[in-house]
Structures are given as C-alpha cells and as structure tokens.
C-alpha positions in Angstrom: -15.9 -38.1 -15.3 -12.5 -38.0 -17.0 -9.6 -38.4 -14.5 -6.6 -36.0 -14.5 -3.5 -37.5 -16.0 -0.6 -38.2 -13.7 1.3 -35.3 -15.2 -1.6 -32.9 -14.7 -2.2 -34.1 -11.2 1.5 -33.7 -10.3 1.4 -30.1 -11.7 -1.7 -29.3 -9.7 -0.1 -30.6 -6.5 3.0 -28.5 -7.2 1.0 -25.3 -7.8 -1.1 -25.9 -4.7 2.1 -26.3 -2.6 3.4 -23.0 -4.0 0.2 -21.1 -3.4 0.3 -18.6 -0.5 -1.2 -19.9 2.8 -4.6 -18.6 3.6 -4.8 -16.0 6.4 -7.4 -16.4 9.1 -9.9 -13.5 9.4 -9.5 -11.3 12.4 -12.2 -9.5 14.4 -11.8 -7.7 17.6 -11.0 -4.3 19.0 -8.0 -2.2 19.7 -7.6 -1.3 23.4 -5.7 1.7 24.7 -4.4 1.2 28.3 -4.7 3.9 30.8 -1.0 4.5 30.7 -1.4 5.8 27.1 -4.2 8.3 27.9 -2.9 11.8 28.7 -5.0 13.9 31.1 -4.8 17.8 30.8 -3.3 17.9 34.3 -0.4 15.7 33.1 1.0 18.1 30.5 4.5 19.3 31.5 4.4 17.0 34.6 4.0 13.4 33.6 4.5 11.3 30.4 2.3 8.6 28.9 3.1 5.5 26.8 2.2 5.2 23.1 0.9 1.7 23.0 -2.4 0.0 21.8 -3.2 -3.7 22.1 -5.3 -5.8 19.7 -7.8 -8.0 21.6 -9.3 -10.5 19.2 -13.0 -11.5 19.6 -11.8 -15.2 19.6 -8.8 -15.5 21.8 -5.6 -16.9 20.2 -5.2 -20.6 21.0 -2.6 -23.4 20.5 0.6 -21.3 20.4 3.3 -22.8 18.2 6.8 -23.5 19.7 8.7 -21.6 17.0 8.1 -18.7 14.7 4.9 -16.7 14.6 3.2 -17.8 17.8 -0.1 -18.6 16.2 -0.4 -20.0 12.7 -2.3 -18.2 9.9 -2.2 -14.6 11.2 -0.3 -11.8 9.4 1.0 -9.8 12.4 4.7 -8.9 12.4 7.6 -11.0 13.5 11.3 -10.0 13.7 11.9 -11.9 10.5 9.0 -10.3 8.6 10.0 -6.8 9.7 13.6 -7.5 8.8 12.4 -8.5 5.4 10.1 -5.4 4.9 13.0 -3.0 5.8 15.7 -4.9 3.9 17.6 -5.8 7.0 17.8 -9.3 5.6 17.8 -10.7 2.1 14.5 -9.7 0.5 11.9 -12.5 0.0 8.8 -11.8 -2.0 5.8 -11.1 0.2 7.8 -11.0 3.5 5.1 -13.2 4.9 5.2 -13.6 8.7 4.2 -17.2 8.4 7.0 -18.2 6.1 10.1 -16.0 6.5 12.6 -17.0 9.1 15.8 -15.0 8.5 16.1 -12.5 11.5 18.0 -9.3 11.5 21.6 -9.7 12.7 24.2 -7.4 14.1 24.4 -4.8 16.8 27.1 -3.8 19.2 27.9 -1.7 22.2 24.8 -0.7 24.2 21.1 0.3 23.8 19.4 1.7 26.9 15.7 1.8 27.3 14.1 4.4 29.6 10.7 3.6 31.0 8.7 4.2 34.2 7.7 1.6 36.8 8.7 -2.0 37.0 8.5 -4.9 34.6 9.1 -7.8 37.0 9.6 -10.5 34.3 11.4 -8.4 31.7 14.4 -10.8 31.6 12.5 -14.1 31.4 10.0 -12.7 28.9 12.8 -11.5 26.7 14.3 -15.0 26.8 11.0 -16.5 25.9 10.6 -14.0 23.0 14.1 -14.8 21.7 13.5 -18.6 21.9 10.2 -18.2 20.0 11.7 -16.4 17.1 15.1 -18.0 17.0 17.0 -14.9 18.2 20.3 -15.3 20.0 20.1 -15.0 23.8 20.2 -11.3 24.8 22.8 -9.6 27.0 20.4 -7.9 29.2 20.2 -6.1 32.6 17.7 -4.0 34.5 18.6 -1.0 36.5 16.5 1.0 39.0 17.3 4.7 38.3 16.4 5.7 41.9 18.3 2.8 43.5 15.2 0.9 44.6 12.5 -1.1 42.7 9.7 1.0 41.4 6.0 0.1 41.8 4.2 -2.0 39.2 1.9 -0.6 36.4 0.4 -3.0 33.9 0.4 -0.5 31.0 4.0 0.4 31.5 4.9 -3.3 31.8 3.4 -3.7 28.3 5.5 -0.8 27.2 8.7 -2.2 28.7 8.1 -5.6 27.3 7.6 -4.2 23.8 10.7 -2.0 24.1 13.0 -4.6 25.4 12.0 -7.3 23.0 11.9 -5.3 19.8 15.2 -3.5 20.5 16.8 -6.9 20.8 15.0 -8.1 17.7 16.5 -5.3 15.6 20.0 -5.4 17.2 20.4 -8.9 18.7 24.1 -8.5 19.5 23.9 -5.2 21.3 23.8 -5.0 25.1 20.3 -4.1 26.2 19.7 -2.2 29.5 16.3 -1.3 30.8 16.5 1.7 33.1 13.3 2.0 35.2 12.3 5.4 36.5 10.5 5.6 39.9 7.4 7.0 38.2 6.2 8.6 35.0 6.9 12.1 36.3 9.3 14.0 34.1 11.6 14.6 37.1 11.9 10.8 37.6 12.2 10.1 33.9 15.0 12.7 33.5 16.8 11.0 36.3 16.6 7.7 34.5 17.6 9.4 31.2 20.8 10.6 32.8 21.5 7.1 34.2 20.9 5.6 30.8 23.1 7.9 28.8 25.9 7.7 31.4 25.8 3.9 31.0 25.8 4.0 27.2 28.7 6.4 27.2 30.7 4.2 29.5 30.0 1.2 27.2 31.6 3.0 24.3 28.5 4.5 22.8 25.2 3.5 21.4 21.5 4.6 21.8 18.9 5.5 24.3 15.3 5.0 23.4 12.2 6.7 24.9 8.8 5.5 23.8 6.9 7.9 26.1 6.0 11.5 25.8 3.4 14.2 26.4 1.8 17.3 25.0 4.2 20.2 24.4 4.4 23.0 27.0 6.2 26.4 27.1 9.2 25.4 29.3 10.0 22.0 27.7 13.3 23.3 26.3 14.7 23.4 29.9 14.7 19.5 29.7 16.4 19.3 26.3 19.9 19.1 27.7 19.2 15.7 29.1 19.3 14.4 25.6 22.9 15.5 25.0 25.7 13.0 25.9 28.9 12.2 24.0 28.6 9.1 21.9 24.9 8.7 22.6 22.1 9.0 20.0 18.6 9.5 21.6 15.2 8.4 20.1 11.6 9.3 21.0 8.2 8.3 19.8 6.1 11.0 18.0 2.9 9.9 19.6 -0.4 8.3 18.6 -2.6 11.2 17.7 -2.7 14.3 15.6 0.0 16.9 16.3 3.2 16.8 18.3 4.5 15.6 21.7 7.7 16.1 23.6 10.5 14.8 23.8 10.2 13.9 20.1 10.1 17.6 19.3 13.4 18.1 21.0 16.2 18.9 18.4 18.4 16.4 20.4 16.4 13.3 19.6 15.6 11.2 16.5 11.8 11.6 16.3 10.3 8.1 15.4 7.0 8.3 13.6 4.5 5.6 12.5 3.4 3.8 9.3 1.0 1.0 8.3 2.5 -2.1 6.7 -0.4 -3.2 4.4 -0.8 -6.9 3.9 -3.0 -9.0 1.6 -5.9 -10.1 3.8 -6.0 -13.5 2.1 -2.4 -14.4 1.9 -0.6 -12.2 4.4 1.9 -11.0 1.8 3.3 -7.5 1.9 1.4 -5.0 -0.4 2.7 -1.5 0.5 3.5 0.9 3.3 1.6 4.1 4.0 1.4 6.5 6.9 -0.4 5.5 10.0 -3.1 8.1 10.1 -2.9 8.2 13.9 0.8 8.7 14.0 2.1 12.0 15.5 3.7 14.6 13.4 3.7 18.3 12.7 5.4 21.6 13.6 6.6 22.1 17.2 4.9 25.0 18.9 8.0 25.6 21.1 11.2 24.2 19.6 13.1 26.1 16.9 14.3 24.5 13.6 17.6 22.7 14.1 20.4 23.0 11.6 19.9 19.6 10.1 16.4 20.6 8.9 17.6 23.7 7.1 16.9 21.9 3.8 13.2 21.6 4.6 12.7 25.1 6.0 10.2 25.7 3.1 8.0 23.1 4.8 8.6 23.7 8.5 9.5 27.4 8.6 11.4 28.4 11.7 10.2 25.5 13.9 11.2 21.9 14.5 9.3 19.5 12.3 8.6 15.8 13.2 8.9 12.9 12.5 12.5 12.3 11.3 12.1 8.6 10.4 9.2 6.2 10.6 8.5 2.5 11.3 5.5 0.2 11.4 3.2 1.4 14.2 -0.4 0.7 13.3 -1.8 -1.8 15.9 -3.8 -3.3 13.0 -0.5 -4.3 11.6 1.2 -4.7 15.0 4.0 -6.8 16.4 4.1 -9.8 18.6 5.0 -9.2 22.3 5.3 -11.7 25.1 4.1 -10.7 28.6 3.9 -13.8 30.8 2.1 -12.4 33.8 -0.6 -10.8 31.6 -1.4 -14.1 29.8 1.2 -14.6 27.1 1.3 -13.3 23.5 -0.2 -9.9 22.5 -0.4 -7.8 19.3 0.9 -4.3 20.2 1.1 -1.2 18.1 1.7 2.5 18.5 4.8 4.6 17.9 6.1 2.9 20.9 7.1 0.2 18.4 9.0 2.8 16.3 11.4 4.2 18.8 13.0 1.0 20.2 13.0 -0.7 16.7 14.7 2.2 15.0 17.2 2.5 17.8 18.0 -1.1 17.1 18.2 -0.5 13.3 20.6 2.4 13.8 22.7 0.5 16.3 23.0 -2.5 13.8 24.0 0.0 11.0 27.2 0.5 13.0 28.0 4.1 12.4 27.8 5.1 16.1 27.7 8.8 15.7 28.8 11.0 18.6 25.4 12.7 19.1 21.8 12.8 17.9 22.5 15.9 15.9 25.3 14.1 14.0 23.0 11.1 13.4 20.3 13.4 12.1 22.7 15.3 9.9 23.5 12.0 8.3 19.9 11.0 7.9 18.8 14.4 6.4 21.9 14.4 4.2 20.6 11.2 2.6 17.0 12.5 2.2 15.7 11.2 -1.1 18.4 8.6 -1.6 16.3 5.6 -2.6 18.9 3.0 -1.6 18.9 4.3 2.0 15.3 5.2 2.6 11.9 4.2 1.1 10.0 7.4 0.5 6.3 7.1 1.5 4.4 9.3 -1.0 0.8 8.1 -0.6 -1.6 8.5 2.4 -2.4 11.1 5.0 -2.2 11.9 8.7 -2.3 14.8 11.2 -4.9 17.2 12.5 -8.1 16.9 10.5 -6.3 14.3 8.4 -4.9 17.3 6.7 -1.2 16.3 6.1 -0.4 14.3 3.0 2.5 12.0 2.4 4.6 13.5 -0.3 7.8 13.1 -2.2 10.7 14.0 0.1 10.2 14.9 3.7 6.6 15.2 5.1 4.8 15.5 8.4 3.5 11.9 8.2 6.7 9.9 7.8 9.6 12.3 7.8 12.3 11.2 5.4 10.4 7.9 5.0 11.3 4.4 6.3 14.4 2.4 6.6 15.9 0.5 3.7 18.8 -1.5 4.8 21.7 -0.3 6.9 23.3 2.3 4.7 23.0 6.1 5.1 22.2 6.2 8.8 
C-alpha cells in the first residue's frame, strides 16, 4: 500500500482538526410536570408554569467543569444563544460545544415573579454562573407575603430556569426573585406589585412572568397590575394552541416560542422556525392596543400575540441547574422566552418608561432586518393552522431578536 506523503498527511490532520465535532444521538422523552398542566377549575383562579423537561433514555454522565455540562450534545448554553441572537460576535454554526463568548451588559433591576419556594435558588445560580463563565450575580430572594412559601418541585424548576437565564442574558443586572405564597392569581398579583415597586425604586427595569392560564371574561380587571412607571413587563404566551393571560394583556410584552434547528451530526445552527406548540393567536377578551394598529388587518379589533419570540422547543432546550433534583436538566417551553427576553431588553439599555412604550418601539421597527430576524417558514396554532409569514404573524410576532438595537 502506498503511504501518504508527509504533506498530504499534514493536510489530512489539519482538515480533521477543523471538522465539526460529532454530536451524540439523543433518545428519551419530554416530560411535562404537574405545575404545567392546567385543570378546567383553575381558569381565572390559578396559574400554571410553561416548562417541559427532556429526560434522556441514557442519563447524562461525567459532567464537565466548564462550558456545556456534558460533551457532545447540542443543547443551548448562554454562549450559543448569545451567538444565535447576535448578542455577541457571530461565529459560524454557533455550536454549543465550541462557542464561549457570553452575552454581556445589563443594568438596574430585573424582577422575576413565581409561586412557591426555590430553596437553593442562590447557590444554584452561582453554580450555573461558574459552569458557563458568567460573572457572579447580584441576586436576592423576596417573600411577597412576608413568610417563606411552601415547596413545589415543578415551580422550583420554573424558578431555576427564570433566575439562571435572566442572568445569562443580562449578567450585570440586579436579579430579584419574588416568590408568591401560591399560584393563585390573588397571591401572584401581590407578588407582581412587590416586584414592580422594587424595580421602580431601583431606577427601572423589567418584571418577567413565565406563568399564565386560559383567558376568562374578567381578566382585564387584573391588567392594571402590569402598569408601573419605569417598568416593562413580560409574560410567556404558553405551550399549546391559542392564547393565555397575562400574555394577552396589552400591558406586557408577550414572549412566544421558536425552534432553533441544529445539524444532528455536527450541532451547528441551521435555521430558526416557529415552535409548533408555542402559544399565539387573537385574544378573546382584550382589545387591540395602539401599538398594534399597524397589524389591524391581521388581528382585527383584538389583541394579538406573541409580540416577540425566543427559543422554546424542549427538543432544542437550554441547560438549567437544580441541585436538589439531581443536577443538570434540559428545559424548554415559553417559560424560557419570557426571562430571556427580559434580559435581552434590559441589556439593550433603552429602559422605556412602560411596556406600552417598549412595545411601541418594537412594533415601530417591525420589518427592520438589522433589529429583528423575521421568521417566515413554519406553522403553529390551533389545528396547526397559523403560518409564519413575512412581517408579523401569530407564530412568532415580529420575529426574534437580532442584537440590541431597535428594542
């Protein structure tokens, strides 16, 4: 057999070193915790989370001390998400196994409203930050009722996701977790008021709400809780066909969901399409707000959601650390969208005086390719009947973030 020349062998070694790393195949199931399952008796009374967890058939083993916790998987890290959404210098492929530049920036305060208690929120956030090379967070936890709420595993997963990914997108912002005594709307609105008062006192910022529930006739009576000077509110649009409140409130930025498609062999970014389980549509209760007048031909006289979207498909989910539940998890759902987008908007630095002012800016830049990536392929909604389209649509709203301008 003829041997390769030294030059040919050297070239082969160089090409091999430049080839994308192979990605491990994944099999398993997506599990929806009880906290994300709404019962008919809950509508108008209690909220649910919007999370789903990937449980692999073969458990993850041998966590790495830095970067993606487990080698060879293509789930999202702060650096890979920062790359996809142009929050850092773009790198071809935005591969979670190779990119290391994290989003930077953030200021003032972001408050997270959730129900029940996450006992290890602070230490788990510290572990998450160390894993991905994020700066230590300025973090505090507040009990909205004045006493520690009871524990719920599903809501702890929600809170861990919210805290960690808010910090990932705005690492220099103050992060406050405001825990409601329960998932009743009465308790959650108490927490909402505590959160917005704190953000206002800190000079402004955002409040994020990853929970919600089916719309009901008197929901508008709660909408005033999302109005506070120098505070922009966010809410997840849900993980099923149709709409949920409070994302339909005209006083919040409705955060929808997408799928970040990756090459199953290399893990490189391919495209972004709607997550077909992401919530969206026309509110059955809320009227069209002024900032949506330009899309009245689509939504008619009603509020349409989402406004802006973010990776939410659990199949393309994000790493979350929950120490008392065993360690690292892959989590998806539009619960990823709300805290992440709150962080993105915070790091953009505009700090508008209200959600309406923020949304007026977003809709004023609808179609500006340097500000938002328009998602034009894919489907979502009841009977999979909504199509992604040029401009605003029921699957992704104005599209997804592209850098820090125009928002």
